[in-house]
C-alpha positions as CSV (number, residue, x, y, z in Angstrom):
1,M,-16.5,-24.7,8.6
2,Q,-12.8,-24.0,9.3
3,M,-11.7,-21.5,11.8
4,D,-9.7,-19.8,9.0
5,D,-12.9,-19.3,7.0
6,D,-14.7,-17.8,10.0
7,V,-12.0,-15.3,10.7
8,F,-11.8,-14.3,7.0
9,F,-15.7,-14.1,6.9
10,A,-15.8,-11.7,9.8
11,F,-12.9,-9.6,8.5
12,W,-14.4,-9.3,5.0
13,Q,-17.8,-8.3,6.4
14,E,-16.2,-5.4,8.1
15,N,-13.5,-4.4,5.7
16,S,-14.6,-5.2,2.1
17,E,-15.2,-1.6,1.1
18,K,-11.9,-0.4,2.7
19,E,-10.0,-3.1,0.8
20,K,-11.5,-1.9,-2.5
21,S,-9.1,1.1,-2.3
22,S,-6.3,-0.6,-0.3
23,R,-2.9,1.0,-0.6
24,K,-1.1,-2.2,0.3
25,A,-2.4,-4.1,-2.7
26,F,-1.8,-1.1,-5.0
27,M,1.8,-0.8,-3.8
28,L,2.4,-4.5,-4.3
29,G,1.2,-4.2,-7.9
30,L,3.2,-1.0,-8.4
31,S,6.4,-2.6,-7.3
32,S,5.7,-5.6,-9.6
33,G,5.3,-3.2,-12.5
34,F,8.5,-1.4,-11.6
35,A,10.3,-4.7,-11.4
36,I,9.2,-5.5,-14.9
37,G,10.3,-2.1,-16.1
38,G,13.6,-2.4,-14.3
39,T,14.2,-5.8,-16.0
40,V,13.5,-4.2,-19.4
41,I,16.0,-1.4,-18.7
42,A,18.6,-3.9,-17.5
43,V,18.2,-5.9,-20.7
44,I,18.6,-2.8,-22.8
45,L,21.6,-1.5,-20.9
46,S,23.3,-4.8,-20.7
47,G,23.7,-5.1,-24.4
48,W,22.6,-8.7,-24.2
49,Y,21.0,-8.5,-27.6
50,Q,23.1,-6.0,-29.6
51,R,20.7,-5.5,-32.5
52,A,17.7,-4.8,-30.1
53,T,19.9,-2.4,-28.1
54,M,20.9,-0.5,-31.3
55,E,17.3,-0.2,-32.4
56,A,16.2,0.9,-28.9
57,N,19.0,3.5,-28.7
58,S,18.3,4.9,-32.2
59,K,14.5,5.0,-32.2
60,M,13.5,5.5,-28.7
61,S,13.7,8.4,-26.3
62,A,14.5,7.8,-22.6
63,F,11.5,9.9,-21.6
64,V,9.1,7.7,-23.6
65,L,10.6,4.6,-22.1
66,F,10.2,5.9,-18.6
67,M,6.7,7.1,-19.2
68,A,5.8,3.6,-20.7
69,I,7.2,1.9,-17.6
70,L,5.3,4.3,-15.3
71,G,2.1,3.7,-17.3
72,I,2.5,-0.1,-17.3
73,S,3.4,-0.1,-13.5
74,I,0.3,1.9,-12.7
75,F,-1.9,-0.3,-14.9
76,I,-0.5,-3.4,-13.2
77,A,-1.1,-1.9,-9.8
78,F,-4.7,-1.1,-10.5
79,M,-5.3,-4.5,-12.0
80,Y,-3.6,-6.3,-9.1
81,R,-5.7,-4.5,-6.5
82,K,-8.9,-5.3,-8.4
83,F,-7.9,-8.9,-8.9
84,K,-7.0,-9.3,-5.2
85,W,-10.4,-7.7,-4.1
86,E,-12.3,-10.0,-6.5
87,M,-10.6,-13.1,-5.2
88,N,-11.3,-12.2,-1.6
89,D,-15.0,-11.3,-2.5
90,Q,-15.3,-14.7,-4.3
91,R,-14.0,-16.5,-1.2
92,Y,-16.5,-14.5,1.0
93,Q,-19.4,-15.4,-1.3
94,E,-18.4,-19.1,-1.2
95,I,-18.3,-19.1,2.6
96,L,-21.6,-17.3,2.7
97,A,-23.2,-19.9,0.4
98,K,-21.8,-22.7,2.6
99,K,-23.3,-21.1,5.7
100,R,-26.7,-20.6,4.1
101,K,-26.7,-24.2,2.9
102,L,-25.9,-25.5,6.4
103,N,-28.6,-23.3,7.9
104,T,-31.5,-24.3,5.6
105,P,-34.2,-26.6,7.0
106,D,-33.7,-29.0,4.0
107,A,-30.2,-29.6,5.1
108,A,-31.3,-30.6,8.6
109,I,-33.9,-33.0,7.2
110,N,-31.4,-34.6,4.8
111,N,-28.8,-35.0,7.5
112,S,-31.2,-36.6,9.9
113,S,-32.6,-39.1,7.3
114,A,-29.1,-40.0,6.2
115,S,-28.1,-41.1,9.7
């Protein structure tokens, strides 16, 4: 067992429910979504692909674009927070399984006979 795993195990036992609604993970996901949206706006405004820019300007309202970016950003934020929590919970379950395996009587018998 590594010291890192022990520290994480203790942290996750105490904070798993709090982390489910963590603002930090949500804000990281939200900023990622806004970064994607900002990139889309930059590409449209730069005129990099003139035909796409003409199509966007003629058929799309700015309000719809901003609402789409906001919706995508919020979706990414929720998904990132859920993904982060699932990854941490998976790590916790793996550490718990290792601890249970080390503490079973069969493991002690197998270790003593292997020596």
